[in-house]
All heavy atoms as a GROMACS GRO file, in nm:
protein
  606
    1MET      N    1   1.009   1.408  -0.669
    1MET     CA    2   0.868   1.369  -0.683
    1MET      C    3   0.784   1.460  -0.595
    1MET      O    4   0.805   1.468  -0.475
    1MET     CB    5   0.852   1.223  -0.642
    1MET     CG    6   0.711   1.178  -0.608
    1MET     SD    7   0.588   1.178  -0.738
    1MET     CE    8   0.655   1.065  -0.854
    2ASN      N    9   0.691   1.529  -0.656
    2ASN     CA   10   0.595   1.610  -0.582
    2ASN      C   11   0.464   1.530  -0.573
    2ASN      O   12   0.392   1.519  -0.672
    2ASN     CB   13   0.571   1.744  -0.651
    2ASN     CG   14   0.480   1.835  -0.572
    2ASN    OD1   15   0.418   1.794  -0.473
    2ASN    ND2   16   0.469   1.958  -0.614
    3TRP      N   17   0.437   1.474  -0.456
    3TRP     CA   18   0.319   1.389  -0.442
    3TRP      C   19   0.190   1.465  -0.469
    3TRP      O   20   0.090   1.406  -0.508
    3TRP     CB   21   0.316   1.321  -0.305
    3TRP     CG   22   0.314   1.411  -0.186
    3TRP    CD1   23   0.421   1.446  -0.108
    3TRP    CD2   24   0.200   1.475  -0.128
    3TRP    NE1   25   0.381   1.529  -0.007
    3TRP    CE2   26   0.245   1.549  -0.016
    3TRP    CE3   27   0.065   1.480  -0.160
    3TRP    CZ2   28   0.160   1.624   0.064
    3TRP    CZ3   29  -0.020   1.555  -0.080
    3TRP    CH2   30   0.028   1.626   0.030
    4ARG      N   31   0.191   1.597  -0.455
    4ARG     CA   32   0.071   1.678  -0.479
    4ARG      C   33   0.025   1.672  -0.624
    4ARG      O   34  -0.090   1.702  -0.654
    4ARG     CB   35   0.096   1.821  -0.436
    4ARG     CG   36   0.105   1.835  -0.285
    4ARG     CD   37   0.156   1.974  -0.245
    4ARG     NE   38   0.178   1.982  -0.102
    4ARG     CZ   39   0.288   1.942  -0.040
    4ARG    NH1   40   0.387   1.887  -0.109
    4ARG    NH2   41   0.300   1.952   0.090
    5ASP      N   42   0.113   1.631  -0.714
    5ASP     CA   43   0.075   1.614  -0.854
    5ASP      C   44  -0.014   1.492  -0.874
    5ASP      O   45  -0.080   1.480  -0.977
    5ASP     CB   46   0.199   1.599  -0.943
    5ASP     CG   47   0.284   1.725  -0.948
    5ASP    OD1   48   0.231   1.835  -0.919
    5ASP    OD2   49   0.403   1.714  -0.981
    6HIS      N   50  -0.015   1.400  -0.777
    6HIS     CA   51  -0.086   1.273  -0.792
    6HIS      C   52  -0.192   1.246  -0.685
    6HIS      O   53  -0.276   1.161  -0.704
    6HIS     CB   54   0.016   1.158  -0.790
    6HIS     CG   55   0.117   1.168  -0.896
    6HIS    ND1   56   0.094   1.128  -1.026
    6HIS    CD2   57   0.244   1.220  -0.895
    6HIS    CE1   58   0.201   1.151  -1.099
    6HIS    NE2   59   0.293   1.206  -1.022
    7ILE      N   60  -0.183   1.316  -0.572
    7ILE     CA   61  -0.269   1.286  -0.458
    7ILE      C   62  -0.344   1.410  -0.416
    7ILE      O   63  -0.287   1.520  -0.416
    7ILE     CB   64  -0.183   1.235  -0.339
    7ILE    CG1   65  -0.113   1.104  -0.377
    7ILE    CG2   66  -0.267   1.218  -0.213
    7ILE    CD1   67  -0.007   1.061  -0.278
    8HIS      N   68  -0.471   1.392  -0.382
    8HIS     CA   69  -0.547   1.505  -0.327
    8HIS      C   70  -0.648   1.453  -0.226
    8HIS      O   71  -0.672   1.333  -0.212
    8HIS     CB   72  -0.615   1.586  -0.438
    8HIS     CG   73  -0.732   1.516  -0.500
    8HIS    ND1   74  -0.860   1.562  -0.484
    8HIS    CD2   75  -0.741   1.404  -0.575
    8HIS    CE1   76  -0.943   1.482  -0.551
    8HIS    NE2   77  -0.873   1.386  -0.606
    9SER      N   78  -0.705   1.546  -0.154
    9SER     CA   79  -0.805   1.515  -0.052
    9SER      C   80  -0.923   1.608  -0.072
    9SER      O   81  -0.906   1.729  -0.088
    9SER     CB   82  -0.743   1.536   0.087
    9SER     OG   83  -0.839   1.510   0.186
   10ASP      N   84  -1.042   1.550  -0.073
   10ASP     CA   85  -1.166   1.626  -0.092
   10ASP      C   86  -1.268   1.568   0.005
   10ASP      O   87  -1.295   1.448   0.002
   10ASP     CB   88  -1.212   1.609  -0.236
   10ASP     CG   89  -1.341   1.683  -0.268
   10ASP    OD1   90  -1.418   1.716  -0.176
   10ASP    OD2   91  -1.365   1.705  -0.387
   11PRO      N   92  -1.324   1.651   0.092
   11PRO     CA   93  -1.422   1.600   0.188
   11PRO      C   94  -1.539   1.525   0.123
   11PRO      O   95  -1.600   1.440   0.187
   11PRO     CB   96  -1.472   1.725   0.260
   11PRO     CG   97  -1.366   1.827   0.238
   11PRO     CD   98  -1.301   1.794   0.106
   12ALA      N   99  -1.568   1.552  -0.003
   12ALA     CA  100  -1.678   1.486  -0.072
   12ALA      C  101  -1.639   1.348  -0.128
   12ALA      O  102  -1.725   1.276  -0.176
   12ALA     CB  103  -1.728   1.574  -0.186
   13ILE      N  104  -1.510   1.314  -0.120
   13ILE     CA  105  -1.462   1.185  -0.171
   13ILE      C  106  -1.406   1.105  -0.054
   13ILE      O  107  -1.306   1.143   0.006
   13ILE     CB  108  -1.354   1.204  -0.280
   13ILE    CG1  109  -1.409   1.284  -0.397
   13ILE    CG2  110  -1.302   1.068  -0.327
   13ILE    CD1  111  -1.305   1.325  -0.500
   14LEU      N  112  -1.472   0.995  -0.022
   14LEU     CA  113  -1.429   0.905   0.085
   14LEU      C  114  -1.398   0.978   0.216
   14LEU      O  115  -1.302   0.947   0.286
   14LEU     CB  116  -1.308   0.822   0.041
   14LEU     CG  117  -1.332   0.729  -0.078
   14LEU    CD1  118  -1.203   0.662  -0.121
   14LEU    CD2  119  -1.436   0.623  -0.042
   15GLY      N  120  -1.479   1.078   0.247
   15GLY     CA  121  -1.464   1.149   0.373
   15GLY      C  122  -1.336   1.230   0.385
   15GLY      O  123  -1.293   1.264   0.494
   16GLY      N  124  -1.272   1.258   0.273
   16GLY     CA  125  -1.150   1.340   0.275
   16GLY      C  126  -1.021   1.260   0.283
   16GLY      O  127  -0.913   1.319   0.292
   17LYS      N  128  -1.031   1.127   0.278
   17LYS     CA  129  -0.908   1.048   0.277
   17LYS      C  130  -0.826   1.083   0.154
   17LYS      O  131  -0.882   1.106   0.046
   17LYS     CB  132  -0.939   0.898   0.275
   17LYS     CG  133  -0.982   0.844   0.408
   17LYS     CD  134  -0.983   0.692   0.404
   17LYS     CE  135  -0.998   0.640   0.545
   17LYS     NZ  136  -0.954   0.502   0.556
   18PRO      N  137  -0.695   1.086   0.164
   18PRO     CA  138  -0.610   1.112   0.047
   18PRO      C  139  -0.628   1.002  -0.057
   18PRO      O  140  -0.615   0.884  -0.027
   18PRO     CB  141  -0.468   1.112   0.103
   18PRO     CG  142  -0.485   1.137   0.250
   18PRO     CD  143  -0.615   1.074   0.287
   19VAL      N  144  -0.659   1.044  -0.179
   19VAL     CA  145  -0.678   0.952  -0.292
   19VAL      C  146  -0.593   0.997  -0.409
   19VAL      O  147  -0.548   1.112  -0.414
   19VAL     CB  148  -0.827   0.943  -0.336
   19VAL    CG1  149  -0.914   0.890  -0.225
   19VAL    CG2  150  -0.878   1.076  -0.386
   20PHE      N  151  -0.575   0.906  -0.503
   20PHE     CA  152  -0.503   0.942  -0.624
   20PHE      C  153  -0.599   1.014  -0.717
   20PHE      O  154  -0.714   0.973  -0.734
   20PHE     CB  155  -0.444   0.817  -0.690
   20PHE     CG  156  -0.340   0.754  -0.603
   20PHE    CD1  157  -0.372   0.646  -0.522
   20PHE    CD2  158  -0.212   0.806  -0.598
   20PHE    CE1  159  -0.277   0.591  -0.437
   20PHE    CE2  160  -0.116   0.752  -0.514
   20PHE     CZ  161  -0.149   0.644  -0.433
   21LYS      N  162  -0.552   1.122  -0.774
   21LYS     CA  163  -0.636   1.204  -0.862
   21LYS      C  164  -0.700   1.119  -0.970
   21LYS      O  165  -0.636   1.034  -1.029
   21LYS     CB  166  -0.553   1.317  -0.923
   21LYS     CG  167  -0.509   1.420  -0.821
   21LYS     CD  168  -0.428   1.531  -0.885
   21LYS     CE  169  -0.389   1.634  -0.780
   21LYS     NZ  170  -0.313   1.744  -0.837
   22GLY      N  171  -0.829   1.144  -0.992
   22GLY     CA  172  -0.903   1.073  -1.095
   22GLY      C  173  -0.949   0.934  -1.053
   22GLY      O  174  -1.002   0.860  -1.134
   23THR      N  175  -0.926   0.898  -0.926
   23THR     CA  176  -0.967   0.766  -0.876
   23THR      C  177  -1.033   0.782  -0.739
   23THR      O  178  -1.035   0.891  -0.681
   23THR     CB  179  -0.846   0.671  -0.858
   23THR    OG1  180  -0.775   0.706  -0.738
   23THR    CG2  181  -0.753   0.674  -0.977
   24ARG      N  182  -1.082   0.671  -0.688
   24ARG     CA  183  -1.127   0.664  -0.549
   24ARG      C  184  -1.036   0.566  -0.473
   24ARG      O  185  -1.075   0.508  -0.373
   24ARG     CB  186  -1.273   0.620  -0.543
   24ARG     CG  187  -1.367   0.724  -0.603
   24ARG     CD  188  -1.510   0.678  -0.605
   24ARG     NE  189  -1.566   0.649  -0.475
   24ARG     CZ  190  -1.620   0.738  -0.390
   24ARG    NH1  191  -1.627   0.864  -0.426
   24ARG    NH2  192  -1.667   0.700  -0.273
   25ILE      N  193  -0.915   0.550  -0.522
   25ILE     CA  194  -0.817   0.461  -0.460
   25ILE      C  195  -0.736   0.542  -0.360
   25ILE      O  196  -0.674   0.642  -0.395
   25ILE     CB  197  -0.725   0.397  -0.566
   25ILE    CG1  198  -0.809   0.318  -0.666
   25ILE    CG2  199  -0.619   0.309  -0.500
   25ILE    CD1  200  -0.734   0.275  -0.790
   26THR      N  201  -0.738   0.496  -0.234
   26THR     CA  202  -0.670   0.571  -0.129
   26THR      C  203  -0.521   0.539  -0.123
   26THR      O  204  -0.477   0.430  -0.160
   26THR     CB  205  -0.730   0.540   0.010
   26THR    OG1  206  -0.709   0.402   0.041
   26THR    CG2  207  -0.879   0.575   0.016
   27VAL      N  208  -0.447   0.636  -0.073
   27VAL     CA  209  -0.305   0.615  -0.048
   27VAL      C  210  -0.289   0.503   0.054
   27VAL      O  211  -0.201   0.418   0.041
   27VAL     CB  212  -0.240   0.746   0.002
   27VAL    CG1  213  -0.096   0.722   0.046
   27VAL    CG2  214  -0.247   0.854  -0.105
   28GLU      N  215  -0.376   0.501   0.153
   28GLU     CA  216  -0.372   0.396   0.255
   28GLU      C  217  -0.380   0.257   0.193
   28GLU      O  218  -0.302   0.167   0.227
   28GLU     CB  219  -0.488   0.417   0.353
   28GLU     CG  220  -0.500   0.309   0.459
   28GLU     CD  221  -0.624   0.326   0.545
   28GLU    OE1  222  -0.711   0.410   0.515
   28GLU    OE2  223  -0.633   0.252   0.643
   29LEU      N  224  -0.474   0.237   0.100
   29LEU     CA  225  -0.488   0.107   0.035
   29LEU      C  226  -0.360   0.070  -0.039
   29LEU      O  227  -0.310  -0.043  -0.026
   29LEU     CB  228  -0.605   0.108  -0.063
   29LEU     CG  229  -0.617  -0.019  -0.150
   29LEU    CD1  230  -0.645  -0.142  -0.064
   29LEU    CD2  231  -0.723  -0.001  -0.256
   30LEU      N  232  -0.304   0.162  -0.114
   30LEU     CA  233  -0.183   0.133  -0.190
   30LEU      C  234  -0.069   0.094  -0.096
   30LEU      O  235   0.003  -0.004  -0.121
   30LEU     CB  236  -0.142   0.251  -0.277
   30LEU     CG  237  -0.013   0.230  -0.356
   30LEU    CD1  238  -0.024   0.111  -0.451
   30LEU    CD2  239   0.024   0.354  -0.432
   31LEU      N  240  -0.052   0.167   0.013
   31LEU     CA  241   0.056   0.135   0.107
   31LEU      C  242   0.034  -0.003   0.170
   31LEU      O  243   0.129  -0.079   0.190
   31LEU     CB  244   0.066   0.243   0.214
   31LEU     CG  245   0.114   0.379   0.163
   31LEU    CD1  246   0.105   0.483   0.274
   31LEU    CD2  247   0.256   0.371   0.107
   32LYS      N  248  -0.092  -0.038   0.198
   32LYS     CA  249  -0.120  -0.170   0.254
   32LYS      C  250  -0.090  -0.280   0.152
   32LYS      O  251  -0.038  -0.387   0.189
   32LYS     CB  252  -0.266  -0.179   0.300
   32LYS     CG  253  -0.290  -0.103   0.429
   32LYS     CD  254  -0.434  -0.115   0.475
   32LYS     CE  255  -0.453  -0.044   0.607
   32LYS     NZ  256  -0.592  -0.056   0.656
   33LEU      N  257  -0.121  -0.256   0.026
   33LEU     CA  258  -0.090  -0.354  -0.078
   33LEU      C  259   0.061  -0.374  -0.090
   33LEU      O  260   0.109  -0.488  -0.100
   33LEU     CB  261  -0.148  -0.311  -0.213
   33LEU     CG  262  -0.301  -0.307  -0.222
   33LEU    CD1  263  -0.344  -0.248  -0.357
   33LEU    CD2  264  -0.361  -0.445  -0.201
   34LEU      N  265   0.136  -0.266  -0.088
   34LEU     CA  266   0.282  -0.276  -0.095
   34LEU      C  267   0.335  -0.352   0.026
   34LEU      O  268   0.423  -0.438   0.012
   34LEU     CB  269   0.345  -0.137  -0.104
   34LEU     CG  270   0.322  -0.063  -0.235
   34LEU    CD1  271   0.363   0.083  -0.221
   34LEU    CD2  272   0.395  -0.130  -0.350
   35ALA      N  273   0.282  -0.323   0.143
   35ALA     CA  274   0.326  -0.392   0.265
   35ALA      C  275   0.294  -0.542   0.258
   35ALA      O  276   0.366  -0.624   0.317
   35ALA     CB  277   0.261  -0.329   0.387
   36ALA      N  278   0.188  -0.577   0.186
   36ALA     CA  279   0.149  -0.717   0.172
   36ALA      C  280   0.229  -0.789   0.063
   36ALA      O  281   0.208  -0.908   0.039
   36ALA     CB  282  -0.001  -0.726   0.140
   37GLY      N  283   0.319  -0.716  -0.003
   37GLY     CA  284   0.406  -0.779  -0.102
   37GLY      C  285   0.363  -0.762  -0.246
   37GLY      O  286   0.425  -0.821  -0.335
   38TRP      N  287   0.259  -0.686  -0.271
   38TRP     CA  288   0.218  -0.664  -0.410
   38TRP      C  289   0.324  -0.581  -0.480
   38TRP      O  290   0.381  -0.488  -0.421
   38TRP     CB  291   0.086  -0.588  -0.414
   38TRP     CG  292  -0.034  -0.669  -0.378
   38TRP    CD1  293  -0.045  -0.761  -0.279
   38TRP    CD2  294  -0.164  -0.660  -0.439
   38TRP    NE1  295  -0.173  -0.810  -0.274
   38TRP    CE2  296  -0.247  -0.751  -0.372
   38TRP    CE3  297  -0.215  -0.585  -0.542
   38TRP    CZ2  298  -0.381  -0.768  -0.406
   38TRP    CZ3  299  -0.347  -0.601  -0.576
   38TRP    CH2  300  -0.429  -0.692  -0.509
   39ASP      N  301   0.350  -0.612  -0.607
   39ASP     CA  302   0.443  -0.533  -0.686
   39ASP      C  303   0.367  -0.443  -0.783
   39ASP      O  304   0.244  -0.448  -0.792
   39ASP     CB  305   0.544  -0.621  -0.759
   39ASP     CG  306   0.481  -0.714  -0.861
   39ASP    OD1  307   0.365  -0.694  -0.901
   39ASP    OD2  308   0.551  -0.808  -0.903
   40GLU      N  309   0.442  -0.359  -0.852
   40GLU     CA  310   0.382  -0.262  -0.944
   40GLU      C  311   0.293  -0.329  -1.049
   40GLU      O  312   0.185  -0.280  -1.082
   40GLU     CB  313   0.493  -0.182  -1.012
   40GLU     CG  314   0.445  -0.081  -1.111
   40GLU     CD  315   0.559  -0.011  -1.182
   40GLU    OE1  316   0.671  -0.007  -1.128
   40GLU    OE2  317   0.535   0.040  -1.293
   41THR      N  318   0.337  -0.444  -1.101
   41THR     CA  319   0.260  -0.514  -1.205
   41THR      C  320   0.126  -0.561  -1.151
   41THR      O  321   0.022  -0.543  -1.215
   41THR     CB  322   0.342  -0.633  -1.259
   41THR    OG1  323   0.465  -0.584  -1.310
   41THR    CG2  324   0.266  -0.706  -1.369
   42LYS      N  325   0.126  -0.622  -1.033
   42LYS     CA  326   0.002  -0.672  -0.975
   42LYS      C  327  -0.092  -0.557  -0.940
   42LYS      O  328  -0.212  -0.564  -0.965
   42LYS     CB  329   0.032  -0.756  -0.851
   42LYS     CG  330  -0.091  -0.823  -0.793
   42LYS     CD  331  -0.054  -0.922  -0.684
   42LYS     CE  332  -0.179  -0.991  -0.632
   42LYS     NZ  333  -0.146  -1.092  -0.529
   43ILE      N  334  -0.037  -0.451  -0.884
   43ILE     CA  335  -0.120  -0.335  -0.848
   43ILE      C  336  -0.183  -0.277  -0.973
   43ILE      O  337  -0.304  -0.252  -0.978
   43ILE     CB  338  -0.037  -0.230  -0.773
   43ILE    CG1  339   0.003  -0.283  -0.634
   43ILE    CG2  340  -0.114  -0.098  -0.760
   43ILE    CD1  341   0.107  -0.200  -0.562
   44GLY      N  342  -0.103  -0.254  -1.078
   44GLY     CA  343  -0.155  -0.199  -1.203
   44GLY      C  344  -0.259  -0.286  -1.268
   44GLY      O  345  -0.354  -0.237  -1.329
   45GLY      N  346  -0.245  -0.418  -1.254
   45GLY     CA  347  -0.342  -0.510  -1.311
   45GLY      C  348  -0.476  -0.507  -1.239
   45GLY      O  349  -0.582  -0.521  -1.301
   46GLU      N  350  -0.472  -0.488  -1.110
   46GLU     CA  351  -0.595  -0.484  -1.030
   46GLU      C  352  -0.655  -0.344  -1.020
   46GLU      O  353  -0.776  -0.330  -1.003
   46GLU     CB  354  -0.567  -0.537  -0.888
   46GLU     CG  355  -0.532  -0.683  -0.883
   46GLU     CD  356  -0.649  -0.774  -0.918
   46GLU    OE1  357  -0.764  -0.740  -0.885
   46GLU    OE2  358  -0.625  -0.880  -0.979
   47TYR      N  359  -0.570  -0.243  -1.028
   47TYR     CA  360  -0.614  -0.105  -1.012
   47TYR      C  361  -0.561  -0.020  -1.127
   47TYR      O  362  -0.458   0.046  -1.115
   47TYR     CB  363  -0.566  -0.048  -0.877
   47TYR     CG  364  -0.622  -0.125  -0.760
   47TYR    CD1  365  -0.550  -0.227  -0.699
   47TYR    CD2  366  -0.749  -0.095  -0.711
   47TYR    CE1  367  -0.602  -0.298  -0.593
   47TYR    CE2  368  -0.802  -0.165  -0.604
   47TYR     CZ  369  -0.728  -0.266  -0.546
   47TYR     OH  370  -0.780  -0.337  -0.440
   48PRO      N  371  -0.631  -0.022  -1.242
   48PRO     CA  372  -0.586   0.059  -1.356
   48PRO      C  373  -0.570   0.206  -1.316
   48PRO      O  374  -0.649   0.258  -1.238
   48PRO     CB  375  -0.698   0.041  -1.457
   48PRO     CG  376  -0.764  -0.088  -1.420
   48PRO     CD  377  -0.753  -0.096  -1.269
   49GLY      N  378  -0.469   0.267  -1.368
   49GLY     CA  379  -0.442   0.406  -1.335
   49GLY      C  380  -0.343   0.423  -1.221
   49GLY      O  381  -0.301   0.533  -1.192
   50ILE      N  382  -0.307   0.312  -1.159
   50ILE     CA  383  -0.207   0.317  -1.052
   50ILE      C  384  -0.081   0.248  -1.104
   50ILE      O  385  -0.084   0.132  -1.142
   50ILE     CB  386  -0.257   0.247  -0.923
   50ILE    CG1  387  -0.386   0.311  -0.874
   50ILE    CG2  388  -0.149   0.251  -0.815
   50ILE    CD1  389  -0.376   0.456  -0.834
   51GLY      N  390   0.027   0.323  -1.104
   51GLY     CA  391   0.154   0.270  -1.155
   51GLY      C  392   0.271   0.326  -1.078
   51GLY      O  393   0.258   0.372  -0.964
   52ARG      N  394   0.385   0.326  -1.142
   52ARG     CA  395   0.510   0.369  -1.078
   52ARG      C  396   0.500   0.510  -1.019
   52ARG      O  397   0.543   0.533  -0.905
   52ARG     CB  398   0.624   0.362  -1.179
   52ARG     CG  399   0.756   0.409  -1.122
   52ARG     CD  400   0.869   0.387  -1.217
   52ARG     NE  401   0.891   0.242  -1.221
   52ARG     CZ  402   0.927   0.174  -1.329
   52ARG    NH1  403   0.947   0.237  -1.442
   52ARG    NH2  404   0.945   0.044  -1.324
   53ASP      N  405   0.443   0.604  -1.093
   53ASP     CA  406   0.436   0.741  -1.042
   53ASP      C  407   0.350   0.751  -0.917
   53ASP      O  408   0.384   0.822  -0.822
   53ASP     CB  409   0.381   0.836  -1.149
   53ASP     CG  410   0.481   0.863  -1.260
   53ASP    OD1  411   0.602   0.836  -1.242
   53ASP    OD2  412   0.439   0.913  -1.366
   54GLN      N  413   0.239   0.678  -0.914
   54GLN     CA  414   0.152   0.682  -0.797
   54GLN      C  415   0.218   0.613  -0.677
   54GLN      O  416   0.203   0.658  -0.564
   54GLN     CB  417   0.016   0.618  -0.829
   54GLN     CG  418  -0.072   0.702  -0.920
   54GLN     CD  419  -0.025   0.702  -1.065
   54GLN    OE1  420   0.044   0.612  -1.110
   54GLN    NE2  421  -0.063   0.806  -1.138
   55ILE      N  422   0.291   0.506  -0.703
   55ILE     CA  423   0.361   0.437  -0.595
   55ILE      C  424   0.467   0.528  -0.535
   55ILE      O  425   0.479   0.541  -0.413
   55ILE     CB  426   0.423   0.305  -0.646
   55ILE    CG1  427   0.311   0.206  -0.679
   55ILE    CG2  428   0.520   0.246  -0.544
   55ILE    CD1  429   0.356   0.082  -0.754
   56ARG      N  430   0.541   0.596  -0.620
   56ARG     CA  431   0.643   0.690  -0.571
   56ARG      C  432   0.577   0.807  -0.498
   56ARG      O  433   0.628   0.854  -0.395
   56ARG     CB  434   0.728   0.740  -0.687
   56ARG     CG  435   0.818   0.629  -0.742
   56ARG     CD  436   0.902   0.673  -0.860
   56ARG     NE  437   0.989   0.782  -0.820
   56ARG     CZ  438   1.021   0.885  -0.900
   56ARG    NH1  439   0.976   0.890  -1.024
   56ARG    NH2  440   1.099   0.980  -0.857
   57ALA      N  441   0.464   0.853  -0.548
   57ALA     CA  442   0.393   0.963  -0.482
   57ALA      C  443   0.346   0.920  -0.344
   57ALA      O  444   0.354   0.999  -0.248
   57ALA     CB  445   0.275   1.009  -0.567
   58ALA      N  446   0.297   0.797  -0.331
   58ALA     CA  447   0.252   0.747  -0.200
   58ALA      C  448   0.368   0.742  -0.101
   58ALA      O  449   0.352   0.778   0.016
   58ALA     CB  450   0.188   0.609  -0.216
   59ALA      N  451   0.484   0.700  -0.147
   59ALA     CA  452   0.601   0.695  -0.060
   59ALA      C  453   0.643   0.836  -0.017
   59ALA      O  454   0.673   0.860   0.100
   59ALA     CB  455   0.717   0.624  -0.130
   60ALA      N  456   0.641   0.930  -0.110
   60ALA     CA  457   0.676   1.068  -0.078
   60ALA      C  458   0.574   1.129   0.018
   60ALA      O  459   0.611   1.201   0.112
   60ALA     CB  460   0.685   1.152  -0.206
   61PHE      N  461   0.447   1.100  -0.003
   61PHE     CA  462   0.340   1.147   0.084
   61PHE      C  463   0.362   1.095   0.227
   61PHE      O  464   0.359   1.171   0.323
   61PHE     CB  465   0.206   1.098   0.029
   61PHE     CG  466   0.087   1.128   0.114
   61PHE    CD1  467   0.021   1.251   0.101
   61PHE    CD2  468   0.038   1.036   0.204
   61PHE    CE1  469  -0.090   1.279   0.179
   61PHE    CE2  470  -0.073   1.063   0.281
   61PHE     CZ  471  -0.138   1.186   0.269
   62ALA      N  472   0.386   0.965   0.240
   62ALA     CA  473   0.407   0.905   0.372
   62ALA      C  474   0.530   0.965   0.439
   62ALA      O  475   0.527   0.996   0.559
   62ALA     CB  476   0.421   0.754   0.359
   63ALA      N  477   0.637   0.982   0.364
   63ALA     CA  478   0.760   1.039   0.420
   63ALA      C  479   0.736   1.181   0.471
   63ALA      O  480   0.782   1.218   0.580
   63ALA     CB  481   0.872   1.037   0.317
   64ASP      N  482   0.664   1.262   0.395
   64ASP     CA  483   0.635   1.399   0.438
   64ASP      C  484   0.553   1.400   0.566
   64ASP      O  485   0.581   1.475   0.659
   64ASP     CB  486   0.559   1.476   0.330
   64ASP     CG  487   0.651   1.532   0.223
   64ASP    OD1  488   0.774   1.516   0.233
   64ASP    OD2  489   0.597   1.594   0.128
   65PHE      N  490   0.452   1.316   0.574
   65PHE     CA  491   0.367   1.316   0.692
   65PHE      C  492   0.436   1.256   0.813
   65PHE      O  493   0.418   1.305   0.924
   65PHE     CB  494   0.233   1.248   0.663
   65PHE     CG  495   0.138   1.343   0.597
   65PHE    CD1  496   0.143   1.363   0.460
   65PHE    CD2  497   0.050   1.417   0.672
   65PHE    CE1  498   0.059   1.455   0.399
   65PHE    CE2  499  -0.035   1.510   0.612
   65PHE     CZ  500  -0.029   1.529   0.475
   66LEU      N  501   0.517   1.154   0.794
   66LEU     CA  502   0.591   1.097   0.906
   66LEU      C  503   0.695   1.195   0.959
   66LEU      O  504   0.723   1.197   1.078
   66LEU     CB  505   0.657   0.966   0.865
   66LEU     CG  506   0.561   0.849   0.846
   66LEU    CD1  507   0.633   0.731   0.785
   66LEU    CD2  508   0.496   0.811   0.977
   67GLY      N  509   0.748   1.276   0.870
   67GLY     CA  510   0.847   1.375   0.912
   67GLY      C  511   0.788   1.488   0.996
   67GLY      O  512   0.860   1.556   1.068
   68ASP      N  513   0.656   1.505   0.991
   68ASP     CA  514   0.590   1.612   1.064
   68ASP      C  515   0.532   1.567   1.198
   68ASP      O  516   0.470   1.646   1.268
   68ASP     CB  517   0.475   1.670   0.981
   68ASP     CG  518   0.525   1.747   0.860
   68ASP    OD1  519   0.642   1.787   0.860
   68ASP    OD2  520   0.446   1.766   0.766
   69GLU      N  521   0.551   1.443   1.235
   69GLU     CA  522   0.487   1.387   1.354
   69GLU      C  523   0.585   1.376   1.470
   69GLU      O  524   0.705   1.365   1.452
   69GLU     CB  525   0.431   1.248   1.324
   69GLU     CG  526   0.320   1.247   1.222
   69GLU     CD  527   0.194   1.316   1.269
   69GLU    OE1  528   0.159   1.304   1.387
   69GLU    OE2  529   0.132   1.384   1.187
   70THR      N  530   0.529   1.375   1.590
   70THR     CA  531   0.604   1.345   1.711
   70THR      C  532   0.565   1.203   1.750
   70THR      O  533   0.448   1.168   1.751
   70THR     CB  534   0.565   1.443   1.824
   70THR    OG1  535   0.592   1.575   1.779
   70THR    CG2  536   0.642   1.413   1.949
   71TYR      N  537   0.664   1.123   1.786
   71TYR     CA  538   0.638   0.982   1.811
   71TYR      C  539   0.670   0.942   1.953
   71TYR      O  540   0.759   0.996   2.016
   71TYR     CB  541   0.721   0.895   1.716
   71TYR     CG  542   0.681   0.916   1.573
   71TYR    CD1  543   0.748   1.006   1.493
   71TYR    CD2  544   0.572   0.851   1.521
   71TYR    CE1  545   0.710   1.030   1.363
   71TYR    CE2  546   0.530   0.874   1.391
   71TYR     CZ  547   0.601   0.963   1.313
   71TYR     OH  548   0.560   0.986   1.185
   72VAL      N  549   0.597   0.844   2.000
   72VAL     CA  550   0.625   0.777   2.126
   72VAL      C  551   0.672   0.638   2.088
   72VAL      O  552   0.614   0.576   1.997
   72VAL     CB  553   0.497   0.769   2.213
   72VAL    CG1  554   0.521   0.688   2.338
   72VAL    CG2  555   0.443   0.907   2.243
   73ALA      N  556   0.774   0.589   2.154
   73ALA     CA  557   0.824   0.456   2.121
   73ALA      C  558   0.709   0.356   2.126
   73ALA      O  559   0.621   0.363   2.211
   73ALA     CB  560   0.932   0.416   2.219
   74ILE      N  561   0.705   0.263   2.031
   74ILE     CA  562   0.597   0.167   2.020
   74ILE      C  563   0.578   0.089   2.149
   74ILE      O  564   0.467   0.070   2.195
   74ILE     CB  565   0.619   0.074   1.899
   74ILE    CG1  566   0.608   0.154   1.769
   74ILE    CG2  567   0.521  -0.042   1.900
   74ILE    CD1  568   0.648   0.079   1.645
   75ALA      N  569   0.686   0.046   2.210
   75ALA     CA  570   0.674  -0.031   2.335
   75ALA      C  571   0.608   0.053   2.444
   75ALA      O  572   0.527   0.002   2.521
   75ALA     CB  573   0.812  -0.079   2.381
   76GLN      N  574   0.638   0.182   2.450
   76GLN     CA  575   0.576   0.269   2.550
   76GLN      C  576   0.428   0.288   2.520
   76GLN      O  577   0.347   0.288   2.610
   76GLN     CB  578   0.646   0.406   2.552
   76GLN     CG  579   0.786   0.401   2.607
   76GLN     CD  580   0.856   0.536   2.597
   76GLN    OE1  581   0.812   0.625   2.524
   76GLN    NE2  582   0.965   0.550   2.669
   77ALA      N  583   0.393   0.302   2.393
   77ALA     CA  584   0.254   0.322   2.357
   77ALA      C  585   0.171   0.199   2.391
   77ALA      O  586   0.057   0.211   2.436
   77ALA     CB  587   0.242   0.355   2.208
   78LYS      N  588   0.225   0.080   2.371
   78LYS     CA  589   0.152  -0.044   2.402
   78LYS      C  590   0.133  -0.061   2.552
   78LYS      O  591   0.034  -0.118   2.595
   78LYS     CB  592   0.225  -0.164   2.343
   78LYS     CG  593   0.215  -0.174   2.193
   78LYS     CD  594   0.284  -0.298   2.142
   78LYS     CE  595   0.270  -0.308   1.992
   78LYS     NZ  596   0.340  -0.426   1.940
   79ALA      N  597   0.227  -0.013   2.630
   79ALA     CA  598   0.220  -0.030   2.776
   79ALA      C  599   0.117   0.064   2.838
   79ALA      O  600   0.066   0.039   2.945
   79ALA     CB  601   0.357  -0.006   2.837
   80ALA      N  602   0.086   0.172   2.770
   80ALA     CA  603  -0.006   0.273   2.826
   80ALA      C  604  -0.148   0.228   2.832
   80ALA      O  605  -0.199   0.140   2.782
   80ALA     CB  606   0.002   0.401   2.745
   0.00000   0.00000   0.00000
């Protein structure tokens, strides 16, 4: 899955937040919906144009960006 086929960023759209092509739906929103327990059917019903390919693209996007980051353990970050 090449997430670039489904996701782009444009400073003129929502301040450059990554969105799904042809929509103003952010990757962030989709990931939050998935974390809240929404499934593909519910997402597609509420947000036409978002389906299995976009969900997979969001996961690939997140994995790529998380792989490029340096992390501090959560407990250490909270203590700071």
